[in-house]
NUSEZA-198204 format. One record per atom (N, C-alpha, C): x, y, z; atom name; residue number from 1; residue in three letters. Coordinates in steps of 0.001 Angstrom, whole numbers, plus 500000, padded with zeros to 6 digits. Layout:
residues N
<rec x="X" y="Y" z="Z" atome="CA" num="NUM" residu="ALA"/>
...
end
This chain:
residues 107
<rec x="500824" y="498758" z="499973" atome="N" num="1" residu="SER"/>
<rec x="499983" y="500076" z="500066" atome="CA" num="1" residu="SER"/>
<rec x="500954" y="501320" z="500119" atome="C" num="1" residu="SER"/>
<rec x="500276" y="502343" z="499486" atome="N" num="2" residu="THR"/>
<rec x="501210" y="503467" z="499538" atome="CA" num="2" residu="THR"/>
<rec x="500460" y="504546" z="500372" atome="C" num="2" residu="THR"/>
<rec x="501380" y="505197" z="501179" atome="N" num="3" residu="LEU"/>
<rec x="500964" y="506292" z="502132" atome="CA" num="3" residu="LEU"/>
<rec x="501344" y="507550" z="501596" atome="C" num="3" residu="LEU"/>
<rec x="500035" y="508311" z="501212" atome="N" num="4" residu="ILE"/>
<rec x="500257" y="509747" z="500720" atome="CA" num="4" residu="ILE"/>
<rec x="500007" y="510622" z="501930" atome="C" num="4" residu="ILE"/>
<rec x="500631" y="511580" z="502212" atome="N" num="5" residu="SER"/>
<rec x="500368" y="512557" z="503116" atome="CA" num="5" residu="SER"/>
<rec x="500530" y="514170" z="502445" atome="C" num="5" residu="SER"/>
<rec x="499865" y="514961" z="502981" atome="N" num="6" residu="SER"/>
<rec x="499888" y="516316" z="502640" atome="CA" num="6" residu="SER"/>
<rec x="499828" y="517297" z="503975" atome="C" num="6" residu="SER"/>
<rec x="500381" y="518474" z="503627" atome="N" num="7" residu="VAL"/>
<rec x="500118" y="519379" z="504975" atome="CA" num="7" residu="VAL"/>
<rec x="499235" y="520546" z="504100" atome="C" num="7" residu="VAL"/>
<rec x="498183" y="521178" z="504573" atome="N" num="8" residu="LEU"/>
<rec x="497556" y="522236" z="504157" atome="CA" num="8" residu="LEU"/>
<rec x="497469" y="523537" z="505220" atome="C" num="8" residu="LEU"/>
<rec x="497993" y="524509" z="504724" atome="N" num="9" residu="ASN"/>
<rec x="497949" y="525478" z="505445" atome="CA" num="9" residu="ASN"/>
<rec x="496514" y="526456" z="505150" atome="C" num="9" residu="ASN"/>
<rec x="495637" y="526487" z="506159" atome="N" num="10" residu="ALA"/>
<rec x="494264" y="526953" z="505849" atome="CA" num="10" residu="ALA"/>
<rec x="493627" y="527356" z="507293" atome="C" num="10" residu="ALA"/>
<rec x="492572" y="527989" z="507132" atome="N" num="11" residu="ASP"/>
<rec x="491696" y="528520" z="508323" atome="CA" num="11" residu="ASP"/>
<rec x="490820" y="526829" z="508336" atome="C" num="11" residu="ASP"/>
<rec x="491225" y="526166" z="509624" atome="N" num="12" residu="PHE"/>
<rec x="490597" y="524856" z="509744" atome="CA" num="12" residu="PHE"/>
<rec x="489059" y="524960" z="509669" atome="C" num="12" residu="PHE"/>
<rec x="488461" y="525820" z="510153" atome="N" num="13" residu="PHE"/>
<rec x="487008" y="526255" z="510315" atome="CA" num="13" residu="PHE"/>
<rec x="486581" y="526520" z="508841" atome="C" num="13" residu="PHE"/>
<rec x="487175" y="526888" z="507923" atome="N" num="14" residu="SER"/>
<rec x="486808" y="526983" z="506409" atome="CA" num="14" residu="SER"/>
<rec x="486931" y="525783" z="505571" atome="C" num="14" residu="SER"/>
<rec x="487571" y="524959" z="506184" atome="N" num="15" residu="VAL"/>
<rec x="487887" y="523588" z="505160" atome="CA" num="15" residu="VAL"/>
<rec x="486533" y="522723" z="505110" atome="C" num="15" residu="VAL"/>
<rec x="486355" y="522220" z="503849" atome="N" num="16" residu="THR"/>
<rec x="485099" y="521475" z="503587" atome="CA" num="16" residu="THR"/>
<rec x="485527" y="520130" z="502763" atome="C" num="16" residu="THR"/>
<rec x="484563" y="519176" z="503000" atome="N" num="17" residu="LYS"/>
<rec x="484901" y="517986" z="502243" atome="CA" num="17" residu="LYS"/>
<rec x="484578" y="518253" z="500887" atome="C" num="17" residu="LYS"/>
<rec x="483867" y="519367" z="500614" atome="N" num="18" residu="GLU"/>
<rec x="483726" y="519569" z="498847" atome="CA" num="18" residu="GLU"/>
<rec x="485015" y="519885" z="498375" atome="C" num="18" residu="GLU"/>
<rec x="485909" y="520498" z="499265" atome="N" num="19" residu="ALA"/>
<rec x="487139" y="520916" z="498630" atome="CA" num="19" residu="ALA"/>
<rec x="488174" y="519883" z="498982" atome="C" num="19" residu="ALA"/>
<rec x="488116" y="519301" z="499903" atome="N" num="20" residu="LEU"/>
<rec x="489215" y="518029" z="500133" atome="CA" num="20" residu="LEU"/>
<rec x="488860" y="516721" z="500092" atome="C" num="20" residu="LEU"/>
<rec x="487504" y="516305" z="500311" atome="N" num="21" residu="GLY"/>
<rec x="487105" y="515058" z="500170" atome="CA" num="21" residu="GLY"/>
<rec x="487102" y="514453" z="501675" atome="C" num="21" residu="GLY"/>
<rec x="486931" y="513298" z="501893" atome="N" num="22" residu="THR"/>
<rec x="487077" y="512830" z="503398" atome="CA" num="22" residu="THR"/>
<rec x="488253" y="511943" z="503593" atome="C" num="22" residu="THR"/>
<rec x="488497" y="511612" z="504964" atome="N" num="23" residu="PHE"/>
<rec x="489711" y="511209" z="505054" atome="CA" num="23" residu="PHE"/>
<rec x="489591" y="509974" z="505949" atome="C" num="23" residu="PHE"/>
<rec x="490504" y="508724" z="505777" atome="N" num="24" residu="ASP"/>
<rec x="490482" y="507533" z="506357" atome="CA" num="24" residu="ASP"/>
<rec x="490713" y="507647" z="507783" atome="C" num="24" residu="ASP"/>
<rec x="491743" y="508720" z="508014" atome="N" num="25" residu="CYS"/>
<rec x="492316" y="508864" z="509429" atome="CA" num="25" residu="CYS"/>
<rec x="492482" y="510341" z="509460" atome="C" num="25" residu="CYS"/>
<rec x="492235" y="510781" z="510821" atome="N" num="26" residu="ILE"/>
<rec x="492498" y="512269" z="511266" atome="CA" num="26" residu="ILE"/>
<rec x="493429" y="512115" z="512263" atome="C" num="26" residu="ILE"/>
<rec x="494332" y="512686" z="512462" atome="N" num="27" residu="TRP"/>
<rec x="495192" y="512764" z="513536" atome="CA" num="27" residu="TRP"/>
<rec x="495387" y="514044" z="514286" atome="C" num="27" residu="TRP"/>
<rec x="494752" y="514205" z="515415" atome="N" num="28" residu="ASP"/>
<rec x="495051" y="515554" z="516036" atome="CA" num="28" residu="ASP"/>
<rec x="496006" y="515625" z="517186" atome="C" num="28" residu="ASP"/>
<rec x="497002" y="516366" z="516956" atome="N" num="29" residu="ARG"/>
<rec x="497819" y="516518" z="518181" atome="CA" num="29" residu="ARG"/>
<rec x="497926" y="517711" z="518500" atome="C" num="29" residu="ARG"/>
<rec x="497048" y="518253" z="519559" atome="N" num="30" residu="GLY"/>
<rec x="496975" y="519258" z="520068" atome="CA" num="30" residu="GLY"/>
<rec x="495955" y="520388" z="519676" atome="C" num="30" residu="GLY"/>
<rec x="495324" y="520117" z="518595" atome="N" num="31" residu="ALA"/>
<rec x="494401" y="520937" z="517970" atome="CA" num="31" residu="ALA"/>
<rec x="493180" y="521197" z="518950" atome="C" num="31" residu="ALA"/>
<rec x="492519" y="520157" z="519382" atome="N" num="32" residu="LEU"/>
<rec x="491398" y="520191" z="520396" atome="CA" num="32" residu="LEU"/>
<rec x="491732" y="521245" z="521529" atome="C" num="32" residu="LEU"/>
<rec x="492921" y="520839" z="522202" atome="N" num="33" residu="ALA"/>
<rec x="493313" y="521565" z="523316" atome="CA" num="33" residu="ALA"/>
<rec x="493689" y="523169" z="523126" atome="C" num="33" residu="ALA"/>
<rec x="493882" y="523234" z="521918" atome="N" num="34" residu="ALA"/>
<rec x="494087" y="524632" z="521557" atome="CA" num="34" residu="ALA"/>
<rec x="492979" y="525453" z="521040" atome="C" num="34" residu="ALA"/>
<rec x="491859" y="524807" z="520820" atome="N" num="35" residu="THR"/>
<rec x="490647" y="525339" z="520337" atome="CA" num="35" residu="THR"/>
<rec x="489985" y="526068" z="521521" atome="C" num="35" residu="THR"/>
<rec x="489502" y="527267" z="521520" atome="N" num="36" residu="ASN"/>
<rec x="488854" y="527905" z="522407" atome="CA" num="36" residu="ASN"/>
<rec x="487615" y="527147" z="522739" atome="C" num="36" residu="ASN"/>
<rec x="486995" y="526830" z="523958" atome="N" num="37" residu="PRO"/>
<rec x="485959" y="526099" z="524338" atome="CA" num="37" residu="PRO"/>
<rec x="484655" y="526538" z="523532" atome="C" num="37" residu="PRO"/>
<rec x="484687" y="527880" z="523252" atome="N" num="38" residu="LEU"/>
<rec x="483462" y="528448" z="522552" atome="CA" num="38" residu="LEU"/>
<rec x="483423" y="527959" z="521264" atome="C" num="38" residu="LEU"/>
<rec x="484558" y="527562" z="520541" atome="N" num="39" residu="HIS"/>
<rec x="484372" y="526811" z="519225" atome="CA" num="39" residu="HIS"/>
<rec x="484543" y="525395" z="519067" atome="C" num="39" residu="HIS"/>
<rec x="484630" y="524615" z="520143" atome="N" num="40" residu="ARG"/>
<rec x="484666" y="523505" z="520105" atome="CA" num="40" residu="ARG"/>
<rec x="483454" y="522579" z="519204" atome="C" num="40" residu="ARG"/>
<rec x="482364" y="522966" z="519436" atome="N" num="41" residu="GLU"/>
<rec x="481304" y="522317" z="518696" atome="CA" num="41" residu="GLU"/>
<rec x="481539" y="522351" z="517161" atome="C" num="41" residu="GLU"/>
<rec x="482009" y="523716" z="516786" atome="N" num="42" residu="LYS"/>
<rec x="482438" y="523982" z="515208" atome="CA" num="42" residu="LYS"/>
<rec x="483471" y="523124" z="514811" atome="C" num="42" residu="LYS"/>
<rec x="484701" y="522874" z="515734" atome="N" num="43" residu="TYR"/>
<rec x="485781" y="522139" z="515500" atome="CA" num="43" residu="TYR"/>
<rec x="485048" y="520474" z="515471" atome="C" num="43" residu="TYR"/>
<rec x="484370" y="520069" z="516358" atome="N" num="44" residu="PHE"/>
<rec x="483741" y="518553" z="516194" atome="CA" num="44" residu="PHE"/>
<rec x="482924" y="518454" z="514708" atome="C" num="44" residu="PHE"/>
<rec x="482067" y="519261" z="514376" atome="N" num="45" residu="ARG"/>
<rec x="481442" y="519364" z="513155" atome="CA" num="45" residu="ARG"/>
<rec x="482410" y="519272" z="511998" atome="C" num="45" residu="ARG"/>
<rec x="483503" y="520127" z="512070" atome="N" num="46" residu="VAL"/>
<rec x="484508" y="519916" z="510816" atome="CA" num="46" residu="VAL"/>
<rec x="485037" y="518511" z="510763" atome="C" num="46" residu="VAL"/>
<rec x="485731" y="518122" z="511980" atome="N" num="47" residu="ILE"/>
<rec x="486135" y="516708" z="512150" atome="CA" num="47" residu="ILE"/>
<rec x="485241" y="515434" z="511569" atome="C" num="47" residu="ILE"/>
<rec x="484011" y="515729" z="512138" atome="N" num="48" residu="ASP"/>
<rec x="482895" y="514671" z="511692" atome="CA" num="48" residu="ASP"/>
<rec x="482747" y="514842" z="510185" atome="C" num="48" residu="ASP"/>
<rec x="482640" y="516005" z="509534" atome="N" num="49" residu="SER"/>
<rec x="482320" y="516029" z="507984" atome="CA" num="49" residu="SER"/>
<rec x="483583" y="515490" z="507259" atome="C" num="49" residu="SER"/>
<rec x="484636" y="515651" z="507749" atome="N" num="50" residu="LEU"/>
<rec x="485925" y="515386" z="506772" atome="CA" num="50" residu="LEU"/>
<rec x="486355" y="513794" z="507096" atome="C" num="50" residu="LEU"/>
<rec x="485605" y="513188" z="508050" atome="N" num="51" residu="LEU"/>
<rec x="485965" y="511902" z="508417" atome="CA" num="51" residu="LEU"/>
<rec x="485194" y="510830" z="507594" atome="C" num="51" residu="LEU"/>
<rec x="485823" y="509858" z="506918" atome="N" num="52" residu="ALA"/>
<rec x="485078" y="508784" z="506026" atome="CA" num="52" residu="ALA"/>
<rec x="484204" y="508176" z="507102" atome="C" num="52" residu="ALA"/>
<rec x="483215" y="507400" z="506469" atome="N" num="53" residu="ASP"/>
<rec x="482126" y="506663" z="507217" atome="CA" num="53" residu="ASP"/>
<rec x="482716" y="505569" z="508176" atome="C" num="53" residu="ASP"/>
<rec x="483767" y="505053" z="507686" atome="N" num="54" residu="ASP"/>
<rec x="484561" y="504015" z="508325" atome="CA" num="54" residu="ASP"/>
<rec x="486049" y="504556" z="508852" atome="C" num="54" residu="ASP"/>
<rec x="486049" y="505948" z="508890" atome="N" num="55" residu="GLY"/>
<rec x="487365" y="506429" z="509314" atome="CA" num="55" residu="GLY"/>
<rec x="487653" y="506546" z="510687" atome="C" num="55" residu="GLY"/>
<rec x="488833" y="507146" z="511160" atome="N" num="56" residu="VAL"/>
<rec x="489201" y="506954" z="512570" atome="CA" num="56" residu="VAL"/>
<rec x="489707" y="508334" z="512705" atome="C" num="56" residu="VAL"/>
<rec x="489321" y="508887" z="513771" atome="N" num="57" residu="TRP"/>
<rec x="489901" y="510164" z="514509" atome="CA" num="57" residu="TRP"/>
<rec x="490784" y="509797" z="515726" atome="C" num="57" residu="TRP"/>
<rec x="492044" y="510260" z="515710" atome="N" num="58" residu="MET"/>
<rec x="493055" y="509910" z="516639" atome="CA" num="58" residu="MET"/>
<rec x="493309" y="511149" z="517372" atome="C" num="58" residu="MET"/>
<rec x="492833" y="511285" z="518667" atome="N" num="59" residu="LEU"/>
<rec x="493094" y="512580" z="519463" atome="CA" num="59" residu="LEU"/>
<rec x="494419" y="512099" z="520393" atome="C" num="59" residu="LEU"/>
<rec x="495645" y="512952" z="520119" atome="N" num="60" residu="ASP"/>
<rec x="496757" y="512885" z="521083" atome="CA" num="60" residu="ASP"/>
<rec x="496867" y="514117" z="521581" atome="C" num="60" residu="ASP"/>
<rec x="496174" y="513912" z="522979" atome="N" num="61" residu="SER"/>
<rec x="496360" y="515243" z="523807" atome="CA" num="61" residu="SER"/>
<rec x="496643" y="514884" z="525268" atome="C" num="61" residu="SER"/>
<rec x="496417" y="515676" z="526311" atome="N" num="62" residu="PHE"/>
<rec x="496440" y="515488" z="527615" atome="CA" num="62" residu="PHE"/>
<rec x="495382" y="516128" z="528533" atome="C" num="62" residu="PHE"/>
<rec x="495688" y="515457" z="529546" atome="N" num="63" residu="ASP"/>
<rec x="494210" y="516048" z="530586" atome="CA" num="63" residu="ASP"/>
<rec x="495095" y="516550" z="532001" atome="C" num="63" residu="ASP"/>
<rec x="494759" y="517304" z="532202" atome="N" num="64" residu="TYR"/>
<rec x="495250" y="517807" z="533588" atome="CA" num="64" residu="TYR"/>
<rec x="494197" y="518876" z="534330" atome="C" num="64" residu="TYR"/>
<rec x="494322" y="518834" z="535668" atome="N" num="65" residu="THR"/>
<rec x="493192" y="519158" z="536327" atome="CA" num="65" residu="THR"/>
<rec x="493626" y="520520" z="536992" atome="C" num="65" residu="THR"/>
<rec x="494348" y="521169" z="536554" atome="N" num="66" residu="SER"/>
<rec x="494550" y="522546" z="537119" atome="CA" num="66" residu="SER"/>
<rec x="493497" y="523612" z="536597" atome="C" num="66" residu="SER"/>
<rec x="492701" y="524315" z="537298" atome="N" num="67" residu="ARG"/>
<rec x="491865" y="525453" z="536985" atome="CA" num="67" residu="ARG"/>
<rec x="492397" y="526513" z="536898" atome="C" num="67" residu="ARG"/>
<rec x="493627" y="526719" z="537444" atome="N" num="68" residu="ALA"/>
<rec x="494307" y="528071" z="537724" atome="CA" num="68" residu="ALA"/>
<rec x="494907" y="528503" z="536133" atome="C" num="68" residu="ALA"/>
<rec x="495133" y="527673" z="535426" atome="N" num="69" residu="PHE"/>
<rec x="495759" y="527747" z="533962" atome="CA" num="69" residu="PHE"/>
<rec x="494465" y="528137" z="532951" atome="C" num="69" residu="PHE"/>
<rec x="494377" y="529123" z="532271" atome="N" num="70" residu="HIS"/>
<rec x="493150" y="529472" z="531593" atome="CA" num="70" residu="HIS"/>
<rec x="493527" y="529354" z="529795" atome="C" num="70" residu="HIS"/>
<rec x="494674" y="528758" z="529692" atome="N" num="71" residu="GLY"/>
<rec x="495074" y="528226" z="528235" atome="CA" num="71" residu="GLY"/>
<rec x="495164" y="529523" z="527408" atome="C" num="71" residu="GLY"/>
<rec x="495622" y="529082" z="526191" atome="N" num="72" residu="PRO"/>
<rec x="495791" y="527702" z="525776" atome="CA" num="72" residu="PRO"/>
<rec x="497005" y="526897" z="526419" atome="C" num="72" residu="PRO"/>
<rec x="496805" y="525723" z="526329" atome="N" num="73" residu="PRO"/>
<rec x="495917" y="524587" z="525948" atome="CA" num="73" residu="PRO"/>
<rec x="494915" y="524831" z="527040" atome="C" num="73" residu="PRO"/>
<rec x="493641" y="524595" z="526551" atome="N" num="74" residu="PHE"/>
<rec x="492383" y="524646" z="527254" atome="CA" num="74" residu="PHE"/>
<rec x="492176" y="523341" z="527926" atome="C" num="74" residu="PHE"/>
<rec x="491460" y="523341" z="529129" atome="N" num="75" residu="ILE"/>
<rec x="491049" y="522189" z="529742" atome="CA" num="75" residu="ILE"/>
<rec x="489828" y="521434" z="529124" atome="C" num="75" residu="ILE"/>
<rec x="489562" y="520404" z="528851" atome="N" num="76" residu="PHE"/>
<rec x="488464" y="519718" z="528218" atome="CA" num="76" residu="PHE"/>
<rec x="488231" y="518438" z="529113" atome="C" num="76" residu="PHE"/>
<rec x="486943" y="518033" z="529178" atome="N" num="77" residu="ASN"/>
<rec x="486691" y="516898" z="529919" atome="CA" num="77" residu="ASN"/>
<rec x="486496" y="515608" z="528850" atome="C" num="77" residu="ASN"/>
<rec x="487368" y="514638" z="528836" atome="N" num="78" residu="PRO"/>
<rec x="487533" y="513658" z="527950" atome="CA" num="78" residu="PRO"/>
<rec x="486002" y="512854" z="527927" atome="C" num="78" residu="PRO"/>
<rec x="485368" y="512877" z="528997" atome="N" num="79" residu="ASP"/>
<rec x="484008" y="512110" z="528974" atome="CA" num="79" residu="ASP"/>
<rec x="483188" y="512883" z="528126" atome="C" num="79" residu="ASP"/>
<rec x="483196" y="514207" z="527935" atome="N" num="80" residu="ASP"/>
<rec x="482265" y="515070" z="527042" atome="CA" num="80" residu="ASP"/>
<rec x="482541" y="514741" z="525621" atome="C" num="80" residu="ASP"/>
<rec x="483579" y="514269" z="525270" atome="N" num="81" residu="ILE"/>
<rec x="484291" y="514374" z="523894" atome="CA" num="81" residu="ILE"/>
<rec x="483310" y="513396" z="523042" atome="C" num="81" residu="ILE"/>
<rec x="482940" y="512074" z="523355" atome="N" num="82" residu="ALA"/>
<rec x="482255" y="511133" z="522636" atome="CA" num="82" residu="ALA"/>
<rec x="480999" y="511649" z="522323" atome="C" num="82" residu="ALA"/>
<rec x="480365" y="512601" z="523373" atome="N" num="83" residu="ASP"/>
<rec x="478857" y="512931" z="523057" atome="CA" num="83" residu="ASP"/>
<rec x="479063" y="513911" z="521892" atome="C" num="83" residu="ASP"/>
<rec x="480062" y="514567" z="521601" atome="N" num="84" residu="SER"/>
<rec x="480313" y="515790" z="520640" atome="CA" num="84" residu="SER"/>
<rec x="480681" y="515157" z="519080" atome="C" num="84" residu="SER"/>
<rec x="481022" y="513860" z="519153" atome="N" num="85" residu="LEU"/>
<rec x="481636" y="513390" z="517926" atome="CA" num="85" residu="LEU"/>
<rec x="480716" y="512787" z="517124" atome="C" num="85" residu="LEU"/>
<rec x="479330" y="512527" z="517142" atome="N" num="86" residu="GLY"/>
<rec x="478677" y="512133" z="516199" atome="CA" num="86" residu="GLY"/>
<rec x="479312" y="510665" z="515583" atome="C" num="86" residu="GLY"/>
<rec x="479427" y="510572" z="514350" atome="N" num="87" residu="LYS"/>
<rec x="479661" y="508924" z="514143" atome="CA" num="87" residu="LYS"/>
<rec x="481076" y="508722" z="514445" atome="C" num="87" residu="LYS"/>
<rec x="482094" y="509956" z="514628" atome="N" num="88" residu="SER"/>
<rec x="483393" y="509585" z="515143" atome="CA" num="88" residu="SER"/>
<rec x="483527" y="508765" z="516529" atome="C" num="88" residu="SER"/>
<rec x="482521" y="508935" z="517294" atome="N" num="89" residu="ALA"/>
<rec x="482497" y="508548" z="518836" atome="CA" num="89" residu="ALA"/>
<rec x="482391" y="506970" z="518848" atome="C" num="89" residu="ALA"/>
<rec x="482180" y="506215" z="517875" atome="N" num="90" residu="ALA"/>
<rec x="481946" y="504718" z="518151" atome="CA" num="90" residu="ALA"/>
<rec x="483099" y="503964" z="518577" atome="C" num="90" residu="ALA"/>
<rec x="484458" y="504483" z="518267" atome="N" num="91" residu="ALA"/>
<rec x="485628" y="503874" z="518695" atome="CA" num="91" residu="ALA"/>
<rec x="486424" y="504726" z="519620" atome="C" num="91" residu="ALA"/>
<rec x="485685" y="505709" z="520381" atome="N" num="92" residu="PHE"/>
<rec x="486383" y="506514" z="521226" atome="CA" num="92" residu="PHE"/>
<rec x="486865" y="505699" z="522318" atome="C" num="92" residu="PHE"/>
<rec x="488084" y="506041" z="522705" atome="N" num="93" residu="GLY"/>
<rec x="488791" y="505362" z="523685" atome="CA" num="93" residu="GLY"/>
<rec x="489847" y="506211" z="524399" atome="C" num="93" residu="GLY"/>
<rec x="490341" y="505808" z="525586" atome="N" num="94" residu="ARG"/>
<rec x="491090" y="506545" z="526388" atome="CA" num="94" residu="ARG"/>
<rec x="492362" y="505953" z="526860" atome="C" num="94" residu="ARG"/>
<rec x="493424" y="506501" z="526806" atome="N" num="95" residu="GLU"/>
<rec x="494612" y="505706" z="527378" atome="CA" num="95" residu="GLU"/>
<rec x="495071" y="506807" z="528359" atome="C" num="95" residu="GLU"/>
<rec x="495082" y="506551" z="529734" atome="N" num="96" residu="ASP"/>
<rec x="495490" y="507463" z="530741" atome="CA" num="96" residu="ASP"/>
<rec x="497157" y="507333" z="530997" atome="C" num="96" residu="ASP"/>
<rec x="497390" y="508370" z="531343" atome="N" num="97" residu="ASP"/>
<rec x="498995" y="508525" z="531868" atome="CA" num="97" residu="ASP"/>
<rec x="498956" y="509268" z="533119" atome="C" num="97" residu="ASP"/>
<rec x="499960" y="508821" z="534164" atome="N" num="98" residu="ASP"/>
<rec x="499780" y="509232" z="535288" atome="CA" num="98" residu="ASP"/>
<rec x="500713" y="510387" z="535560" atome="C" num="98" residu="ASP"/>
<rec x="501496" y="510799" z="534533" atome="N" num="99" residu="ARG"/>
<rec x="502452" y="511838" z="534626" atome="CA" num="99" residu="ARG"/>
<rec x="501769" y="513267" z="534576" atome="C" num="99" residu="ARG"/>
<rec x="502299" y="514048" z="535374" atome="N" num="100" residu="SER"/>
<rec x="501523" y="515523" z="535606" atome="CA" num="100" residu="SER"/>
<rec x="501985" y="516272" z="534188" atome="C" num="100" residu="SER"/>
<rec x="501268" y="517299" z="533826" atome="N" num="101" residu="HIS"/>
<rec x="501734" y="518185" z="532769" atome="CA" num="101" residu="HIS"/>
<rec x="502466" y="519333" z="533403" atome="C" num="101" residu="HIS"/>
<rec x="503602" y="519306" z="533125" atome="N" num="102" residu="ALA"/>
<rec x="504580" y="520251" z="533676" atome="CA" num="102" residu="ALA"/>
<rec x="504422" y="521759" z="533789" atome="C" num="102" residu="ALA"/>
<rec x="503474" y="522090" z="532624" atome="N" num="103" residu="ARG"/>
<rec x="503177" y="523586" z="532388" atome="CA" num="103" residu="ARG"/>
<rec x="502104" y="524064" z="533473" atome="C" num="103" residu="ARG"/>
<rec x="501043" y="522856" z="533650" atome="N" num="104" residu="SER"/>
<rec x="500232" y="523306" z="534644" atome="CA" num="104" residu="SER"/>
<rec x="500445" y="523416" z="535859" atome="C" num="104" residu="SER"/>
<rec x="501840" y="522622" z="536382" atome="N" num="105" residu="GLU"/>
<rec x="502156" y="522600" z="537744" atome="CA" num="105" residu="GLU"/>
<rec x="503088" y="524238" z="537855" atome="C" num="105" residu="GLU"/>
<rec x="503545" y="524782" z="536793" atome="N" num="106" residu="GLU"/>
<rec x="504362" y="525738" z="537006" atome="CA" num="106" residu="GLU"/>
<rec x="503213" y="527043" z="537311" atome="C" num="106" residu="GLU"/>
<rec x="502096" y="526945" z="536942" atome="N" num="107" residu="ARG"/>
<rec x="501214" y="528168" z="536994" atome="CA" num="107" residu="ARG"/>
<rec x="500706" y="528083" z="538627" atome="C" num="107" residu="ARG"/>
end
């Protein structure tokens, strides 16, 4: 099989499946945590529209409990993610890591 990858520099919220098609896999390395909580539903709608029916959304992020740090990165509740993902939520899982996020401890 052939792996084809591309990098697109664009406003994420203006990206459409009509322009790009759909993807078998979307890897999020920090975008959700960087997204202002007021824009998260819009973020989930874009992800859901770009993901193929049998596609996989991989969220690579962190979870910390400090409420003193107001972001970005912004705190999110992993338990609420599956409720917002529509078709993407079918394979939602979570892998915990007991290491503290150093930046949250500094604040």
